[in-house]
Structures are given as structure tokens and as C-alpha cells.
ZABAVO-299172 format. One record per residue: residue number from 1; residue in one letter; x, y, z of N, C-alpha, C in turn. Coordinates in steps of 0.001 Angstrom, whole numbers, plus 500000, padded with zeros to 6 digits. Each point is the difference from the previous one (the first is absolute). Example, Ala and Ser with C-alpha at 12.3 -4.5 7.8 and 13.67 -1.06 7.14 Angstrom:
<sites>
pos code n_px n_py n_pz ca_px ca_py ca_pz c_px c_py c_pz
1 a 513190 494310 507800 499110 501190 500000 500900 501200 500000
2 s 499650 501050 499280 500820 501190 500060 499230 501090 500730
</sites>
This chain:
<sites>
pos code n_px n_py n_pz ca_px ca_py ca_pz c_px c_py c_pz
1 m 235243 645405 200603 499490 498634 500186 499960 499626 501486
2 l 501042 500460 500715 500085 499638 501410 498832 500558 500808
3 k 499481 501166 499574 498903 500611 500752 498725 499153 499941
4 f 499876 499187 498927 498816 499156 499855 500198 498601 500596
5 m 501205 499728 500491 500292 498654 500513 499071 499581 501143
6 p 499679 500870 500967 499078 499582 501074 498639 499561 499466
7 i 499503 500703 498978 498697 499651 499436 500074 498659 499278
8 l 501076 499805 499213 500166 498732 499280 500137 498834 500970
9 l 500758 500209 501054 500169 498946 501002 498675 499692 500690
10 a 499200 501043 500256 498708 499793 500648 499057 499209 499101
11 i 500038 500292 498692 499149 499261 499060 500392 498530 499964
12 l 501301 499735 499920 500484 498613 499999 499632 499300 501306
13 y 500088 500732 501092 499625 499451 501305 498520 499636 500025
14 g 499159 500896 499449 498565 499735 499960 499668 498770 499183
15 l 500643 499842 498853 499769 498827 499150 500412 498718 500717
16 a 501126 500060 500692 500468 498817 500731 499038 499644 501132
17 i 499537 501028 500728 499056 499760 501095 498714 499382 499476
18 y 499484 500501 498871 498775 499450 499418 500183 498531 499654
19 h 501105 499675 499341 500253 498621 499574 500059 499056 501196
20 f 500808 500346 500992 500175 499107 501141 498768 499979 500909
21 s 499283 501115 500093 498782 500022 500812 498935 499090 499405
22 a 499852 500024 498670 499018 499149 499332 500320 498527 500214
23 i 501263 499646 499885 500409 498602 500199 499784 499582 501443
24 r 500411 500857 500932 499858 499672 501418 498542 499861 500403
25 t 499153 500898 499497 498573 499940 500321 499375 498706 499486
26 r 500305 499642 498759 499433 498789 499421 500437 498756 500780
27 k 501266 499934 500362 500498 498845 500753 499363 499919 501379
28 e 499855 501145 500644 499380 500040 501325 498565 499496 499954
29 l 499242 500476 499013 498597 499602 499893 499864 498537 499595
30 d 500865 499534 499138 499968 498588 499602 500266 499087 501192
31 a 500952 500394 500839 500417 499154 501115 499019 500024 501163
32 k 499243 501102 500145 499170 500164 501197 498514 500159 499689
33 s 499530 499384 498934 498574 500121 499694 499434 498685 499490
34 t 498698 499847 500187 499272 498833 499498 498699 500483 499365
35 r 499455 499197 499124 498747 500363 499334 498849 499953 501005
36 l 499184 501033 500025 498848 500048 500889 498962 498979 499556
37 a 499560 499186 500946 498990 498980 499695 498892 500100 501033
38 d 499244 501072 499940 498899 500230 500926 498707 500041 499196
39 p 499055 499075 500239 498793 499910 499170 499185 501291 499945
40 a 499818 500659 501143 499181 501215 500025 500665 501125 499214
41 l 501296 500163 500170 500703 501046 499269 500102 499664 498510
42 k 500149 498718 499689 500069 499619 498592 498671 500269 499292
43 a 498904 499800 500714 498697 500277 499406 499894 501474 499608
44 i 500575 500872 500831 499946 501423 499688 500982 500358 498897
45 t 501213 499445 500041 500960 500311 498941 499526 499452 498656
46 d 499196 498933 500028 499402 499508 498754 499013 501039 499441
47 r 499307 500701 500890 499108 501077 499552 500813 501151 499402
48 f 501152 500272 500599 500903 501000 499423 500426 499580 498598
49 a 500352 498730 499862 500465 499494 498707 498920 500157 498934
50 t 498763 499710 500384 498882 500158 499064 499828 501459 499610
51 a 500077 500894 500996 499846 501431 499738 501120 500537 499118
52 l 501197 499433 500160 501156 500464 499232 500183 499235 498694
53 d 499176 498970 499809 500081 499158 498804 501372 499349 499868
54 v 500467 499410 501098 501256 499241 500003 499707 498623 500586
55 p 500845 498999 499711 499737 498636 500482 499959 499887 501521
56 q 500892 500685 500691 500063 499900 501458 500771 501182 500569
57 v 499858 500193 501310 500765 501019 500715 500751 499291 501128
58 p 501206 499509 499718 500765 499285 501032 500502 500949 501084
59 v 499981 499518 501228 500486 500777 501139 500951 499116 500787
60 h 501036 500601 500556 500987 499259 500782 500054 500548 501424
61 v 500415 499129 500923 500190 500399 501395 501491 500166 500247
62 y 500378 501208 500382 501397 500317 500296 500230 499754 501480
63 e 500929 499106 500327 500150 499500 501366 500754 500972 500903
64 i 499382 501159 500259 500547 500944 500974 498859 500477 500895
65 g 500356 500536 501160 499006 500330 501001 499204 501281 499814
66 p 500619 501101 499513 499251 501267 499905 498749 499885 499136
67 v 498997 500798 500336 498747 500031 499245 500184 500894 498776
68 n 499945 499402 498815 500203 500787 498794 499593 499207 498768
69 g 499905 500702 498882 499810 499383 498701 501135 500468 499112
70 l 500252 499280 498919 501148 500334 499160 499723 499632 498556
71 a 500353 500905 499104 499993 499718 498567 501448 499987 499547
72 a 500493 498847 499583 501396 499860 499604 500233 500599 498614
73 p 501232 500397 499694 500307 500553 498676 499669 499043 498856
74 d 499993 498685 500274 499688 499038 498939 498496 499767 499845
75 g 499179 500737 500766 498553 499916 499848 499298 499069 500968
76 r 500739 499301 500833 499366 499110 500974 499418 500785 501166
77 i 498897 499449 500549 499307 500630 501125 500250 499173 501263
78 f 500311 500688 501094 500278 499333 501275 499210 500650 501130
79 i 499595 499180 500958 499592 500493 501306 500934 499344 501006
80 t 500309 500703 501059 500943 499441 500962 499312 498951 500887
81 r 500826 499124 500547 499472 498991 500927 499312 500678 501178
82 g 500572 501100 500477 499390 500724 501113 498605 500484 499676
83 f 499806 500486 498774 498684 500476 499568 499040 498826 499862
84 y 500478 498921 499412 499143 498822 499803 499542 499426 501339
85 e 500876 500030 501006 499623 499481 501316 498937 500875 500666
86 k 500026 501298 499731 498932 500873 500511 498656 499581 499380
87 y 500032 499663 498742 498794 499520 499307 499547 498664 500587
88 r 500940 499106 500216 499664 498684 500554 499425 500116 501408
89 a 500421 501029 500721 499512 500205 501365 498647 500707 500025
90 g 499493 500371 498841 498705 500653 499921 500044 501502 500186
91 l 501207 500574 500043 500122 501441 500181 499827 500758 498684
92 v 500128 499280 498912 499830 500571 498658 499104 499057 499214
93 s 499010 500528 499310 499101 499155 499209 500639 499662 498660
94 a 499432 499006 499325 500500 499621 498678 499886 501172 499031
95 e 498901 500743 500088 499806 501146 499105 501007 501117 500290
96 e 500326 500201 501292 500994 501013 500347 501385 499589 499508
97 m 500332 498723 500161 501277 499522 499480 500039 500115 498487
98 a 498862 499746 499360 499923 500116 498545 500254 501435 499555
99 s 499619 500976 500828 500241 501393 499627 501500 500300 499960
100 v 500758 499314 500849 501463 500146 499971 500555 499419 498701
101 i 499500 498821 499637 500430 499369 498751 499661 500891 498812
102 a 498809 500586 500018 499588 500892 498915 500913 501226 499936
103 h 500388 500510 501149 500894 501163 500061 501349 499651 499366
104 e 500534 498841 500355 501294 499595 499443 499890 499706 498504
105 l 498866 499474 499571 499772 499829 498565 500051 501352 499291
106 g 499503 501028 500674 500051 501342 499448 501432 500462 499787
107 h 500861 499728 500971 501406 500376 499851 500624 499331 498776
108 v 499646 498728 499788 500549 499275 498844 499432 500560 498703
109 a 498678 500128 499945 499338 500450 498771 500432 501406 499592
110 l 500282 500851 500985 500370 501382 499721 501509 500199 499870
111 g 500748 498902 500094 501449 500077 499816 500765 500520 501192
112 h 499358 500093 501159 500674 500560 501172 501105 499096 500525
113 s 499741 498695 500040 500939 499096 500657 501357 500003 499309
114 r 500004 499972 498668 501273 500042 499277 500622 501393 500076
115 r 499160 501042 499892 500527 501354 500038 500594 500344 501352
116 r 499429 499425 501053 500521 500287 501329 501431 499513 500146
117 m 500283 498833 499412 501369 499497 500059 500935 500955 499266
118 i 499545 500496 498849 500809 500953 499232 500127 501311 500771
119 d 498874 500461 500574 500026 501238 500778 500961 499894 501172
120 f 499979 498841 500674 500874 499783 501149 501460 500136 499578
121 s 500346 499397 498856 501370 500076 499505 500333 501424 499586
122 g 499055 500651 499301 500232 501372 499566 500152 500955 501168
123 q 499200 499788 501053 500093 500866 501175 501340 499825 500703
124 n 500487 498758 500049 501316 499768 500590 501088 500681 499183
125 a 499844 499925 498652 500977 500661 499131 499943 501514 500186
126 l 498773 500552 500064 499841 501437 500210 500580 500427 501343
127 r 499726 499207 501032 500514 500313 501332 501530 500025 499986
128 t 500597 499012 499330 501463 499924 499937 500581 501202 499260
129 a 499394 500328 498837 500504 501127 499211 499870 501311 500773
130 m 498819 500226 500611 499789 501237 500752 500960 500094 501177
131 a 500194 498884 500683 500895 500009 501163 501431 500317 499592
132 m 500437 499427 498868 501368 500235 499536 500210 501452 499598
133 v 499000 500570 499312 500123 501386 499540 499889 500981 501169
134 l 498950 499811 500832 499770 500946 501095 501108 499950 501050
135 s 500560 498810 500178 501050 499866 501021 501245 500799 499649
136 r 500151 500320 498730 501143 500834 499607 499845 501431 500512
137 f 498746 500451 500099 499739 501374 500395 499633 500128 501478
138 i 499284 499005 500522 499599 500047 501414 500301 498634 500633
139 p 501264 499735 500290 500414 498714 500575 499218 499675 501276
140 g 499601 498748 500101 499304 499535 501192 498506 500211 499968
141 v 499539 500989 499234 498575 500306 499916 499416 499550 498662
142 g 500857 499902 498985 499542 499621 498667 499274 498671 499973
143 v 500502 499030 500748 499369 498672 500039 498612 500097 500618
144 l 499854 500788 501052 498703 500153 500663 498981 500647 499065
145 i 500437 501010 499257 499103 500674 499054 499574 499035 498899
146 a 500943 499229 499475 499694 499028 498946 498995 498967 500493
147 n 500200 499511 501218 499067 499013 500567 498611 500591 500175
148 f 499928 501240 500441 498719 500666 500247 499188 500127 498709
149 f 500644 500491 498943 499262 500229 498763 499607 498705 499300
150 t 500847 498980 500030 499632 498729 499362 498910 499287 500796
151 t 499983 500186 501319 498927 499418 500812 498669 500655 499679
152 l 499993 501319 499832 498777 500707 499616 499498 499518 498638
153 l 500916 499816 499064 499631 499530 498664 499385 498610 500070
154 a 500610 499105 500762 499497 498626 500124 498611 499987 500616
155 a 499778 500809 501030 498694 500036 500671 498910 500485 499053
156 r 500309 501006 499211 499004 500544 499071 499626 498971 498938
157 l 500995 499324 499435 499736 498975 498991 499190 498848 500589
158 s 500337 499596 501225 499330 498872 500628 498542 500305 500288
159 r 499712 501187 500524 498612 500356 500305 499140 500012 498744
160 s 500547 500513 498934 499265 500023 498734 499668 498587 499537
161 d 500977 499108 500103 499779 498605 499612 498915 499352 500845
162 e 499994 500291 501295 499036 499363 500897 498573 500440 499685
163 y 499809 501267 499726 498664 500477 499630 499535 499342 498701
164 e 500901 499862 499045 499637 499379 498727 499649 498529 500194
165 a 500777 499294 500821 499721 498580 500254 498697 499833 500772
166 d 499697 500923 500917 498722 499966 500721 498834 500141 499024
167 a 500138 500923 499050 498934 500226 499023 499803 498774 499124
168 y 501103 499388 499591 499912 498772 499196 499291 498900 500790
169 a 500401 499844 501270 499403 498967 500846 498507 500249 500190
170 a 499629 501254 500227 498581 500333 500188 499195 499615 498764
171 a 500512 500332 498817 499300 499674 498760 499889 498496 499807
172 l 501062 499265 500315 499984 498545 499846 499030 499357 500991
173 l 499981 500493 501223 499084 499463 501006 498544 500231 499604
174 v 499714 501167 499456 498638 500291 499544 499642 499109 498814
175 k 500914 499880 499046 499742 499183 498818 499817 498529 500359
176 s 500649 499555 501073 499909 498607 500435 498785 499747 500878
177 g 499206 501042 500276 498802 499841 500811 500250 500019 501489
178 i 501172 500449 500428 500335 500022 501428 499753 501380 500595
179 g 500317 501028 499248 499824 501363 500485 501191 500490 500794
180 t 499966 501270 500359 501141 500612 500671 499921 499962 501528
181 a 498895 499527 500549 499855 499992 501465 501132 499234 500693
182 p 500390 498795 499531 501108 499294 500655 501321 500758 499900
183 q 500217 500660 498881 501224 500773 499813 500089 501116 501038
184 k 498922 500743 500175 499992 501093 500973 500031 499466 501432
185 a 499338 498878 500243 500007 499420 501341 501403 499563 500406
186 l 500751 499449 499048 501358 499547 500313 500898 501176 500359
187 f 499837 501132 499312 500806 501172 500329 499855 500347 501478
188 g 498781 499862 500506 499764 500322 501395 500597 499004 500978
189 k 500347 498814 499505 500555 498950 500866 501525 499958 500003
190 l 500632 500615 499008 501428 499775 499786 500871 500386 501182
191 e 499706 501116 500632 500835 500424 501121 499966 498976 501127
192 a 498797 499490 500315 499875 498993 501052 500681 498697 499593
193 l 499905 499648 498728 500593 498752 499525 501517 500015 500072
194 t 500593 501183 499962 501454 500096 499984 500588 500469 501329
195 e 499216 500024 501057 500477 500466 501299 501088 499114 500580
196 a 500071 498756 499558 500966 499057 500555 501413 500242 499497
197 n 500225 501056 499222 501324 500246 499439 500933 500708 500976
198 a 499762 499820 501294 500904 500483 501048 500311 501494 499891
199 g 498966 500777 499685 500181 501445 499963 500585 500525 498718
200 a 500399 499105 499077 500554 500460 498729 498881 500481 499099
201 m 500359 500808 499006 499010 500460 499039 499434 498802 499253
202 p 498677 499779 500012 499421 498850 499307 500394 499976 498538
203 a 500257 498791 499482 500478 499860 498626 499043 500646 499011
204 w 498691 499822 500238 499010 500507 499049 500092 501520 499871
205 f 500350 500703 501099 499956 501456 500013 501311 500662 499579
206 l 501031 499215 499731 501285 500584 499660 499936 500839 498730
207 s 499181 499582 499041 499975 500712 498726 498580 500334 499547
208 h 499028 499946 500923 498605 500203 499630 499461 501324 500536
209 p 499035 500585 499312 499355 501228 500497 499216 499726 501278
210 k 499504 501072 500626 499201 499848 501212 498707 499248 499695
211 t 499579 499193 500962 498810 499175 499821 498774 500829 499639
212 v 499781 501093 500718 498809 500820 499748 500021 500570 498592
213 d 501178 500338 499498 500102 500534 498639 499722 498923 498957
214 r 500424 498779 500288 499758 498899 499057 498512 499678 499920
215 i 499349 499982 501145 498564 499725 500010 499243 501110 499286
216 r 500390 501231 500236 499341 501130 499357 500165 499933 498475
217 a 501155 499581 499546 500246 499892 498554 499092 498938 499369
218 i 499813 498880 500705 499124 498940 499491 498550 500473 499975
219 e 499590 500714 501031 498626 500513 500041 499742 500999 498867
220 k 501011 500773 499639 499859 500920 498867 499813 499218 498702
221 l 500710 498877 499883 499817 499145 498826 498583 499449 499951
222 e 499496 499573 501151 498640 499454 500054 498973 501053 499596
223 e 500219 501237 500446 499089 501082 499608 500027 500221 498494
224 k 501195 499927 499435 500148 500189 498552 499299 498872 499228
225 w 500185 498761 500487 499407 498845 499327 498459 500022 500112
226 a 499487 500613 501059 498561 500005 500229 499267 500990 499094
227 v 500764 500936 499421 499374 501029 499140 499528 499384 498687
</sites>
């Protein structure tokens, strides 16, 4: 029984992390967000609602500076204040901002946002279990190996989710009569939009595939749809 104790402890740790992370995330978003009330963006989200056959597509503004979009585990869609200000300054069009909203809707519709919270907890549990086991055999290095492999796993899962959400967004934009041009145009702007992050890795790129690969994937979808 004792040999399985590290695994059992890691599982309990993962469950605890999931529970407290979900609560903390919800409280953070509740405290630092407001409902988006922008006429031009609402006109587009109303087109999304019609295409999806739902009453409305509510969007919230998350009051933080980095340029990003977010799909919360509870299904709410957010754009950051930093991103919204880029739009207000004319650096991003309403259609380009709408492509971000469509992308985050994809994460919700495909179950990514809730699964990511579970994955995050599971990865922490896996990292803990691997570190505890490996450290018995290779002290000092076991933790590094555990971190390396769980980071690779997280990156692979995240890239897959991003491609799927891009495809969902592309289909929704086409169905809404907007097309994929704004979506691809925004990809080309993201690096410049996030340059103000003082040399840090831009928030958008932390878990996303390369821009050129994302655009190529959308173009392949367009070729398929044109047949």
C-alpha cells in the first residue's frame, strides 16, 4: 500500500487544486470584469447569435492590461481591457475583435475551457507523482524531468485545442457572413499589438501555435469548403 501512496497523494492534490482553482478563477473574473457594451461589437455578436440559434452571445471585459481573450470554465467569454483599448484606438477592427470572440466561443463549445482546468490540475498531480517517484532514484534531477515531461504534455494539448478553436471560429465567421479575412489579418497583427509587454512572452503566444501555421490551417479549411 505504501508504494502507491505518492500516486494517491498526487491524485488528492490534483482534485484539491482543481476545486480551489475553479473558485479562485470565478471570483477573480467576477471582481474584475464588466459586461461589454459596444454597439459595433454587439451588432456582430448578434450575428453570431443568429448563426448559432441562441438568444445572445454575451461578452465581458476583463480589467487587465495584456492583450488576450479568455473562455472561462463556466462558459463566459472575455476580452481583456488591453485588447479592447487596441480596438478603441483603431488598431483592431470590429471584425478582427469578433474573430477573437468567435475563437473563445469555440473553446466553450468544444469543451476546452472546462477541460483545461481539469488538465491543469491533472498535470500538477502528474508532476507531483513523477517528481516523488523519480526523486527516489535520481535525487535532484527527478523534479526537473517531471517538469519537462508535463510541460511537453501541456503544450501538445494546448496546440490541439487552439487549432480546433480556430476552425470553429472560421466556420462561425463564414456562417455569419463575415468571412475569415479578419481572423487571418488579426494573426498578423498580434505580435505588434503585444510588444508593450516589456520583452515578456506575449500572453496570446504562451499557448498558441505559430501564426503562419494557424493561417495555413484556416486556408486549408477554405480550400475544403470551396470544393
